[in-house]
N, C-alpha and C positions, 0 to 999 in steps of 0.2 A: 595495487590496492590489496589489503588483507582479505582473506576468505570471509571472516566474520566482522560485522560492524556493530558498534555500540548503538544504543538508541539515540545518543547524541549525534552520531554520524548519520543515522537515518533522518533525524530532524533537519540536519544541515542539507542533506541531499534533496529532501522533499520540500524543504522550506516550510516546516510545520512546527508546532510547539511540542514540548516533551509530553504534555497531556494527550495530544492528538496521536503521537506515535505510540504511547502506552495503550491507548484505547484500541488502536489498530491491532496491536499484538494480543491484547486480552480478548478481543472479539474473535481472534483467529483469522481475521482478514489478511493480516501480514504474519506469515509463519516465522516463528522465532523459538529459541531454546533458552533455558535458564542454566547458567553455569556457576560453579564455585559455591562456596559456603554461604554467600550472601544472595545467591540466586539472581545474579545480574543477567539481564536479557542480552542476547546476541542474535543478530539477524545475518544469515548467510547472504552474501552478495547476490547470488543467483536467485534467492527467494525475493529479495528486494526488486530485482529486475522483472521477475514473474509478476509481482504485485503491480508494478508500473505498467507492464504490457496488458494485464487484465483490466487495469483502470482505463487504458486507452480503448480497449475493446468495449467495455461497459459504456463509456462515453459515446462511442460511435453508434452503439445500439440505441441509446437514449435519444441522440440527435436524429437518427433515422426514424424512430417512432414518433417524435415530435413533428418532423417534417411530413410524415404520412398522415398524421391527424389533422394537418392544416390543409391538405389537398381538398379542393372543392369536390363535392359529391355531385355526380351526374344526375 
């Protein structure tokens, strides 16, 4: 796999729309760079993997918090 991915590649891997991928990049949640005269976005493969791992961690924290709030109070 190449070092840099297009937003179309990111969409395919995450199974999201182009608008969702663009929003992730514009918000800074997914790190990317602009290249070339047209300013096309590129995402380094390692940055996509970091985003995925952080998403797993965030989900684990959310699930743990939800399970903690459901525990019966003594």
